[in-house]
C-alpha positions as CSV (number, residue, x, y, z in Angstrom):
1,M,123.5,97.3,86.6
2,S,123.5,100.6,88.4
3,I,127.0,101.2,89.9
4,Q,125.6,104.2,91.7
5,A,122.8,102.2,93.3
6,L,125.2,99.3,94.2
7,S,127.7,101.7,95.8
8,W,125.0,103.4,97.8
9,C,123.7,100.0,99.0
10,L,127.1,98.8,100.2
11,K,127.3,101.8,102.5
12,K,123.9,101.3,104.1
13,E,123.5,99.7,107.5
14,I,120.6,97.3,107.5
15,P,119.9,95.2,110.6
16,N,118.8,92.2,108.5
17,P,121.7,90.8,106.4
18,T,119.3,88.9,104.2
19,A,117.4,92.1,103.4
20,K,120.6,93.8,102.6
21,L,121.5,91.0,100.2
22,V,118.1,91.4,98.5
23,L,118.7,95.1,98.2
24,M,122.1,94.5,96.6
25,I,120.6,92.2,94.1
26,L,117.9,94.7,93.2
27,C,120.6,97.4,92.8
28,N,122.5,95.0,90.6
29,Y,119.5,94.6,88.3
30,A,118.6,98.3,88.4
31,N,118.4,100.4,85.2
32,E,119.4,104.0,84.7
33,H,116.2,105.1,86.6
34,N,117.2,102.9,89.6
35,A,114.2,100.7,88.8
36,S,114.4,96.9,89.1
37,Y,111.8,94.1,88.5
38,P,113.1,90.6,89.1
39,S,110.5,88.2,90.3
40,E,110.2,87.1,93.9
41,K,110.9,83.5,92.8
42,H,114.1,84.6,91.0
43,L,115.2,86.6,94.1
44,A,114.5,83.6,96.3
45,K,116.6,81.4,94.1
46,L,119.6,83.8,94.1
47,V,119.5,84.4,97.9
48,G,118.7,80.8,98.8
49,V,115.6,81.4,100.9
50,S,111.8,81.0,100.4
51,D,109.5,83.3,98.5
52,R,108.0,84.2,101.9
53,S,111.3,85.4,103.2
54,I,111.9,87.5,100.2
55,R,108.5,89.2,100.7
56,R,109.4,89.9,104.3
57,C,112.7,91.4,103.3
58,I,111.1,93.6,100.6
59,T,108.5,94.8,103.1
60,Q,111.3,95.7,105.6
61,L,113.2,97.6,102.9
62,S,110.1,99.5,102.0
63,D,109.3,100.3,105.7
64,L,112.9,101.6,106.1
65,G,112.3,104.0,103.2
66,L,115.0,102.4,101.0
67,L,112.6,100.9,98.4
68,K,109.4,101.9,96.6
69,I,107.2,99.1,95.5
70,E,104.8,99.2,92.6
71,Q,102.5,96.2,92.3
72,R,101.8,95.1,88.7
73,I,99.1,92.6,87.6
74,G,100.3,89.6,85.6
75,T,104.0,90.3,86.0
76,S,106.7,90.9,88.7
77,N,106.5,94.0,90.9
78,L,108.5,97.1,90.0
79,Y,111.1,98.2,92.7
80,T,112.6,101.7,92.7
81,I,115.7,102.0,94.8
82,L,115.4,105.3,96.7
83,I,119.0,106.5,96.5
84,G,119.9,109.6,98.5
85,V,117.3,108.9,101.1
86,D,118.9,109.2,104.5
87,V,116.9,107.3,107.1
88,D,117.6,105.7,110.5
89,V,117.5,102.0,109.7
90,H,117.1,101.2,113.4
91,T,113.8,103.1,113.5
92,P,111.6,101.9,110.7
93,R,108.8,104.1,109.4
94,T,105.2,103.3,109.9
95,P,104.6,100.1,107.9
96,T,103.6,100.7,104.3
97,S,100.4,99.4,102.7
98,Y,102.5,96.8,100.7
99,N,100.7,93.5,100.6
100,T,102.2,90.1,99.9
101,K,100.8,88.1,96.9
102,E,98.8,86.0,99.4
103,D,97.2,89.2,100.8
104,T,96.5,90.5,97.4
105,K,94.8,87.2,96.4
106,V,92.6,87.3,99.5
107,N,91.7,90.9,98.9
108,N,90.9,90.3,95.2
109,T,88.7,87.4,96.2
110,K,86.8,89.5,98.6
111,K,86.3,92.2,96.0
112,G,85.2,89.6,93.4
113,V,88.2,90.3,91.2
114,D,89.2,87.5,88.7
115,K,92.2,88.0,86.5
116,Y,91.5,84.9,84.4
117,D,89.3,85.3,81.4
118,Q,86.8,82.7,80.3
119,D,89.0,81.4,77.4
120,F,91.8,80.6,79.8
121,K,89.3,79.0,82.3
122,D,88.1,76.7,79.4
123,F,91.7,75.7,78.7
124,W,92.4,75.1,82.4
125,D,89.3,73.0,82.8
126,A,90.3,70.9,79.7
127,Y,94.0,70.3,80.6
128,P,94.5,67.0,82.4
129,R,96.9,68.2,85.1
130,K,96.0,71.2,87.3
131,I,99.2,72.6,88.8
132,N,100.6,76.2,89.1
133,K,97.7,78.1,87.5
134,H,99.5,81.4,87.6
135,N,102.5,80.2,85.6
136,A,100.2,78.5,83.2
137,H,98.3,81.7,82.7
138,Q,101.5,83.6,81.9
139,K,102.4,81.0,79.2
140,W,98.8,81.1,77.9
141,I,99.0,84.8,77.3
142,I,102.2,84.3,75.2
143,A,100.8,81.3,73.3
144,V,97.5,82.9,72.3
145,K,99.3,85.8,70.6
146,D,100.0,83.4,67.7
147,F,97.4,80.7,68.2
148,P,93.6,80.9,68.4
149,T,92.3,80.5,72.0
150,K,89.4,78.1,71.2
151,K,91.7,76.0,69.0
152,L,94.3,75.8,71.9
153,T,91.6,74.6,74.2
154,V,90.6,71.9,71.6
155,C,94.2,70.8,71.5
156,A,94.2,70.5,75.3
157,I,91.0,68.4,75.1
158,R,92.6,66.1,72.5
159,F,95.7,65.8,74.7
160,S,93.6,65.1,77.8
161,N,91.7,62.4,75.9
162,E,95.0,60.8,74.7
163,I,96.2,60.8,78.3
164,K,93.0,59.0,79.4
165,N,93.2,56.5,76.5
166,Q,96.8,55.6,77.4
167,R,96.1,55.7,81.1
168,T,99.1,57.8,81.7
169,E,100.0,58.5,85.3
170,E,99.6,62.1,86.3
171,K,103.2,62.4,87.4
172,F,104.2,61.8,83.8
173,V,101.9,64.5,82.4
174,P,103.8,67.8,81.8
175,H,102.8,70.9,83.8
176,P,100.4,73.1,81.7
177,S,103.0,75.9,81.7
178,T,105.6,73.5,80.2
179,W,103.1,72.2,77.6
180,L,102.3,75.7,76.5
181,N,105.8,77.0,76.6
182,Q,107.1,74.1,74.5
183,K,104.2,74.6,72.1
184,R,103.2,70.9,72.4
185,F,99.7,71.9,71.5
186,L,100.9,72.0,67.9
187,D,101.2,68.2,68.0
188,Y,97.4,68.0,68.5
189,E,96.4,70.7,66.1
190,N,95.4,68.1,63.4
191,K,95.2,64.9,65.4
192,N,91.9,63.1,65.2
193,I,91.5,61.8,68.8
194,E,88.1,60.7,69.8
195,I,86.7,63.0,72.5
196,K,84.4,61.3,74.9
197,K,81.9,63.3,77.0
198,Q,83.9,66.5,76.7
199,S,83.8,69.5,74.4
200,L,84.1,73.2,74.6
201,N,80.4,73.4,75.4
202,N,80.4,71.0,78.3
203,L,83.8,71.4,80.0
204,A,83.6,70.5,83.6
205,G,82.9,73.6,85.8
């Protein structure tokens, strides 16, 4: 926690009380360089608002010159609290070029940018429940540090086949991020479950 940043924040007049609360939380998480990097989802939980509201508040703080935003791929953004900057909070600067995650996703799509490599796509195609791809990718990156990518996909295929054989309802199938985070794939490392019409070479596109 940066006492200096928090003290500075308390003295600032910010028209939007929610935005001020967001800034206080960022100051509370700030390191010795006044840099902070909690996720938007975590901020939303602490403030009690939606992710979209958090993005609006962060954009407002940036436009007021109180916050510098550095977007980072695959992890949360880096926020630098601009302590010592004296601005008129009632007259925002020209809006910055900061984009929301939705805007970034649209722009990346237009540019043909794809952050998911083929190994993860194979896993995603194999896993029986498609939900929260971003979170799943984060857990995938961690899992493959100690487990072969191809083998992990094979485990997902075996798990999917077991789900089909048991006719398990989708609502009872764990999210892929949970399955990866809890290393449930280890349960299928040596299981001999018959795979029907599916393999690494013919995963559904």
